C-alpha positions as semicolon CSV with decimal commas, in nm:
position;residue;x (nm);y (nm);z (nm)
1;T;-4,580;-16,361;-11,269
2;D;-4,386;-16,724;-11,196
3;K;-4,464;-16,961;-11,465
4;G;-4,553;-17,322;-11,333
5;L;-4,825;-17,473;-11,067
6;T;-4,874;-17,137;-10,826
7;F;-5,106;-17,184;-10,537
8;M;-5,327;-16,860;-10,530
9;N;-5,531;-16,782;-10,164
10;T;-5,933;-16,724;-10,319
11;P;-6,210;-16,683;-10,161
12;G;-6,370;-16,997;-10,004
13;N;-6,699;-16,959;-10,196
14;D;-6,662;-17,228;-10,490
15;I;-6,791;-17,033;-10,753
16;E;-6,609;-16,656;-10,665
17;Q;-6,279;-16,925;-10,589
18;L;-6,285;-17,014;-10,866
19;S;-6,335;-16,674;-11,129
20;G;-6,094;-16,553;-10,862
21;M;-5,807;-16,773;-11,042
22;V;-5,963;-16,749;-11,445
23;A;-5,897;-16,370;-11,321
24;G;-5,588;-16,424;-11,154
25;G;-5,433;-16,629;-11,515
26;C;-5,486;-16,917;-11,451
27;N;-5,575;-17,200;-11,776
28;V;-5,653;-17,517;-11,570
29;C;-5,875;-17,554;-11,267
30;V;-5,875;-17,858;-11,053
31;F;-6,170;-17,818;-10,760
32;T;-6,189;-18,054;-10,520
33;T;-6,570;-18,190;-10,352
34;G;-6,646;-18,378;-10,090
35;R;-7,054;-18,329;-10,147
36;G;-6,993;-18,257;-10,515
37;T;-7,054;-17,911;-10,549
38;P;-7,059;-17,937;-10,966
39;T;-6,828;-17,622;-11,001
40;G;-6,720;-17,543;-11,319
41;S;-6,562;-17,273;-11,491
42;P;-6,712;-17,128;-11,862
43;I;-6,323;-16,950;-11,922
44;A;-6,104;-17,205;-11,842
45;P;-6,107;-17,589;-11,819
46;T;-6,226;-17,758;-11,426
47;I;-6,101;-18,163;-11,352
48;K;-6,325;-18,232;-11,076
49;V;-6,153;-18,457;-10,820
50;S;-6,404;-18,628;-10,558
51;S;-6,230;-18,656;-10,212
52;N;-6,467;-18,942;-10,185
53;T;-6,607;-19,257;-10,339
54;F;-6,982;-19,204;-10,239
55;T;-7,006;-18,923;-10,366
56;F;-6,774;-19,071;-10,720
57;N;-7,030;-19,324;-10,702
58;N;-7,317;-19,066;-10,687
59;M;-7,195;-18,778;-10,922
60;N;-6,976;-18,960;-11,151
61;D;-7,189;-18,767;-11,389
62;A;-6,982;-18,457;-11,295
63;I;-6,682;-18,570;-11,130
64;D;-6,343;-18,696;-11,266
65;L;-6,193;-18,827;-11,036
66;N;-6,208;-19,061;-10,773
67;A;-5,964;-18,937;-10,456
68;G;-6,182;-19,161;-10,234
69;T;-5,994;-19,485;-10,347
70;V;-5,675;-19,365;-10,206
71;V;-5,893;-19,257;-9,943
72;E;-5,950;-19,578;-9,773
73;G;-5,611;-19,770;-9,955
74;T;-5,786;-19,964;-10,269
75;K;-5,580;-19,780;-10,507
76;T;-5,195;-19,590;-10,484
77;I;-5,221;-19,211;-10,648
78;N;-5,061;-19,344;-10,965
79;Q;-5,352;-19,606;-11,037
80;S;-5,588;-19,308;-10,962
81;R;-5,498;-19,128;-11,154
82;T;-5,516;-19,355;-11,521
83;E;-5,880;-19,456;-11,508
């Protein structure tokens, strides 16, 4: 019922989680992964964020943003957003 950014308590399984968010009215999903689950939604755009560079390098065709560089300290959050 609120406009703007909303956090939801969804099921823990990747596919059910995205389905729950879209069913709840989500327009854009942000999916974080450490092991490289290539989950997306055919209904709402899904931005896939990797939490480590190893996974990003091995699946860079399926991951949109590498947040591993922030964890490693090689880039700031702002620098990683501009890639």
